[in-house]
N, C-alpha and C positions, 0 to 999 in steps of 0.2 A: 582588489583581487580582480585580476583577469577577467575568470571566467563569470562575470555579473557585468562584464562591457554588453553595453547595446540590449541591457535585460531591463525590464520594468516590472516582470512580476518571476515570484517563485513559485510551483507548486509541487508539495512532497506526496509520493504515497506513504502511506503510513506502517504497515508490519514490514520488518524487515529493512526498513530505508530510514524511518526517526525513529522508531522503538523495537527494540531487540525482544521478539513475537512470534517470529514465527515457529517456531522450536517447540511453543504450546500447541500449535494446531494439529500437527502429526499425532502427536498425544491423545489428543481430545477427540482426530478422525478413532483412533485403535479404538478408545474407551467407548464411544458411539456404537461403533459396528459390534464388538465383543459383547456388548449388552444383547446384540441381537443374532449371535451365534456366528459374528461374518469376521474372518480374516481380512485385515488390513492388505489389499492387495500394494507390490511395489512400484508400480507407475502410478498409483492413485496420485499424489502429490504435483506430480508435472501435467497431470490431465485436466487437473481443476484450476491450474495457476491462472492468474487474472479471473478468474470468472468473480460476479458479483455476488453475494450471499445468498441472494435468491435462485441464480442458479448452478450455484453449488448445490443447493437443498434440492433443487429439481433431477441436478444429477445424478445424488443418491438414490433416488425415489425411482430412477429410470434404470441406472446400472447395478442396483439390491436388492429391486421388486419390494420397494417399501410401502405399508399401505397407509402410512401415516399423512397428514395434509400440511405442505410445505410449511405452513405458521409453525405447527408444534415440532417440526425437525428445528426450525431456526431460533425457536424459542428455547430450545434443548442445549442447543449450542453458546445462545447467548449466557444462561445459567452455568453452564460450565466452564465458559471462558472468565465472569465478570469479575471472580475474584484474581484472578491473573491480572488481569488489567488493571485493577484499583490498588494492589499492593504489589505485585511481582514482575510488571515489565519495567523494565529500564530504559532510558532514553538513549539513544546509539550515542555513542563516544563525541563529546562535542556539539551536539545535534543543537542543545538549547542555545549557546553560546553565537553559532551560527545565526540562529533565528533571530538572537538578539542582536548582532550586528549587521543582519539583511533589514531589518526595524529602521535601524538608527541612521540608517542611508537611503530610508524612507522608500525602500521596493516592497510592492506589495505580497501578498502570501496566501498560498490555499491551500488546501489538502484534499487529494481525490484516491478514494482508498475502494478497495473490494472487499471490507469489512463492513458490520453494520453501522448503524447508525449509533445504538446504545452502546456498544464497546468502544466507537472511536471518543464519544462522549465522555465516555470515562477513561478513557488514558488521557486526553488531554487537559479534562479539568484536574487528573491527578497528579500532573506535571505544572501546571498551571502555564500553559501555552497557548491556550485556548483564547484569549485576548491578542495574539499576533494573527491570528485568521481571519479575512475577509470573508472568504467562502471555505465551508468544508461540505463536500460533498462525497456520496457512496455509489457506487454503479448500480444500486439497486435503484436510482432516480433520473437515470438514463436507461437508454433502451439496451445495449451492448455493453457487455465489460471489456474489458482488454485480453486482447491486443487491440481493438476498436478503441478508435481515440474520443470517444462519447463523452467521459468522462473528464478529461483532460478539459477537452473545448468548452464544455460545460462549466468550469472554474473558470475558464478563461474570460468565458462571457461574462460572469459574476464580477469578475475584477475588472473589465472595460478595458481589456489589455490584447492586444491582438497575438495570434499563435505565436509567430515569429518572435516576438517580442517576451516569450516565456521560458523558464528553466525549468525543466524537470529533472524529481531525483528520483531515481526507482531502484530497486534492489532485484526485478525477476526480468525475464525477457518479454515476457507477455507485455509486461511494463513500460520497458524500453521501447516495444515496437509501436506501443498507444502512443508515446509521447511522440516518434518519430511521425507514425499516421497524422498526428494533428497537426505535422509541420513545426513543430518545436524542438528548440536541444536541449538535451537529457545527459545526465550524468549519472553513471550506474555506481552503485554502493555496495559493497561487500559485504552478504549471509550468508552463512555456512549451508542452509539450505540449498542456495542459490549455486555454490560453488562447484557442482557437477558441471554447470550449464556454463560458466566462467568464460568461456573462449567466443561462445556466440553471443554472450551479452556485451563483451569486448569490444567483437566487431562492428555491432551494431549501435553503440553507444557511441556520444560525442568524449566522454572521458570516462574515467573510473576511478573512484576510491576508495580505500579502504576504512576511513572514518572522516569525518566532517573536518577532524583536527589540519589535514592534511591541506584545505583549502584555506588555512591562514598564512600558510609560507606559500601561497601559489601566487 
């Protein structure tokens, strides 16, 4: 594969990139706010794009004047999402085959996600892919979420690979910019929720795919 030339490590985002899960979060936000008598603002998903789980909870507290502790909000989101991640979230097309191929040619791999540690663990265990990743980090473990480069730099540090030798797969513009800000190459992956921002994603990414299947003919 030409895209893996001069690459020592691959870092994957999780939601919308490795797994087809972005759709559940809008519904979770709708249900969460509805319980509190609040209608989901149209622009909310774009405004929280790339934020860590903790940053998103803080945003909700500030934006909607919530009185609940951050931990209680995060716990509620985890519980709402857990069943989805365990039973209803599929890997993106041929994602596992690509991971297995990268492993077969001894490329190191990691995950850098804005999701929670709990849900990250649920989904990689459910699909039996945890064994391929030497580092799995969440944005709550670094100072700033995407588009800051912190999460990807932390994974690269764990993998002991220079940023310029890393290839990132991301679905959002904030994620693409986090990779570029880290000095890494980045391939954008199509996801329906990111489609309205496809032109800016394409402009800033080093490549764009609709499916990991495309990589096997590249």
